[in-house]
C-alpha positions, 0 to 999 in steps of 0.5 A: 714616498714623495707626493711631488710631480711626476717625471716629464715622461710620465706627464707626457704619457698621461697627457697623451692617454687622456687626449686619446680617450677624449677623441671620439672615433669616426664610425657608422652603426645601424643607429646611423641608418635611422631616418633613412629609407632602407634598403637603398642604393641612393647617392649621397646628396647634401646641402652645403654652404659654398661661397656664402650660399646654401647650395642644394644638390651637392653630390659627395663622391669619394671616388672622384678626384676633383671638385666640380661646379656646374653652370647652375652654381656658377650662375647662381653665385654670380661669378664672373670670368675674371674670378676664374683661373685657367684649368685645361686638364681633361675630365671624363663625364658620367656619360664617359665623354671627355670634357676639357674645362676652361676654368677653376675657382677657389671657394670656401665650403662651410659645414657648421663652423668649419671652413675648408677652401676648395678648388672647383673645376668649372664644367660647362656640361649638364648635370642634375647636381649643382656641384660634386665634392670629392676626396680633396674636400673630405680629406681637408675636413678630415671627414668620412662619408657613407652612402649606406648611412647617408652621412658625412662625419668629421671631428671638429673641436673634439666633437663628432659632427655630421652632414646628413644626406637627402635621399629625396633629393638624390632620387630627384637627381636620378630621375632628372638624368633619366628623363634627359636621355634621348628617346633612342637610349630609352627604347634600346635599353627597354628592348634589351631588357635593361 
């Protein structure tokens, strides 16, 4: 029996098997709920480093097709009109209103040491959130989010990394939205038992 090298095919299979076993799986378990208030129906609201600044009140919405930036963030980042490019496709707001944004900007989002470039649609409308990150960001990062577990998980450099949600911030955003509603909406909802 020879103790030489394995044929190239066997080397490839062995190498693939070793890599496959070393790659952690992205998943969630009951252990991921530790540190969260359960049961809950909170949105997943995180702090992300956008354009070089730590930005609070960022909604992670895997049901959204575009990343959105609201006026507070636009002003906070000290962006200028010349930083923006034209964007004129209509969007539908939380209230069901059609909004036609006028601009878009590409900015980096950094999570740990990982940076993903994202096109934000700049919307001049009220939101309790400073920004919304959506499927494009999640897919570019290779991330999976869970509102139940209040986490975003992704693989980087062979390690599983997490972005943790902030339930208190999520609840503040909801309260801000409720307190902004016109009085007529409050009374109609109360009269109907909603």
